[in-house]
N, C-alpha and C positions, 0 to 999 in steps of 0.2 A: 413607266415605270413598272417593273416587275414586283409583283406580291409575293412576299415569302410564306402567305397563308395558303395552306393546300384547297385545291378547290373540291367542293363536295364530290363525291364520286355520282355521275349521272344513273338516274335509273334505279338507285339503291335506298335514295332518302325517302323517308316518308314527309307527308305535305305538314306536318307539325314541328318536325325539324327544318324542313324549306324554310317556313316562315318565320321561326325564330332566329335563323340565320340572315334572312333578308331584314329582320328588324335590328340586330345586332350591327349590321353594316350600316344601316340607316342612322342609329343613334348608338355608335361605340361608346358612349359616355352615359350611359343608361347604367345605374346599379343592378345587376342580375341576381335573383333569387333562383337558382335551377332548380329545387325542390319544389318552390310554388309553381314554376313553369311547367314541370312534370305533371302536378295536379291539377292545374288548367287544361293540360294536354288531355287530361284523362290517364295519365301513366305514373306508374310508381318511379320513384328517383332511380332506381335499378333497370327496369324497363326504358326510362329515357336516356341512362348513360350506355344503355347497349347500342339502342337506336341511332344515336350520337354517334358512338364508334364507327358505325358502317357507314356512316355519310360524311365523318370528317375526321382525319387521322390523329388530330389533337383533341385531347379533353375539353369540354367547354369552356373552364375557366381561363385555361391556355390558349385557347383559341380568341376569346375576349382579349386577354393582354396581350396577345401578338396584333390582334385587329387594332386597338389602340396605340400600341407602338408605331405601327404603319401610318395612323394617321396624324 
């Protein structure tokens, strides 16, 4: 089955974003507070969004919705 989710761009994402993507894929049902996750990763929400956009073409919330629909 093909996925409609964009694959993260290899080599451009950082470890914190990769970890979050893997966690979201393992547990798409979890409730995600992206502001809290940004702080947990030591980033401001703006920095988190900027790094996320470099790694994934969808905003974090849209990515999670698409992931849930895929499931």
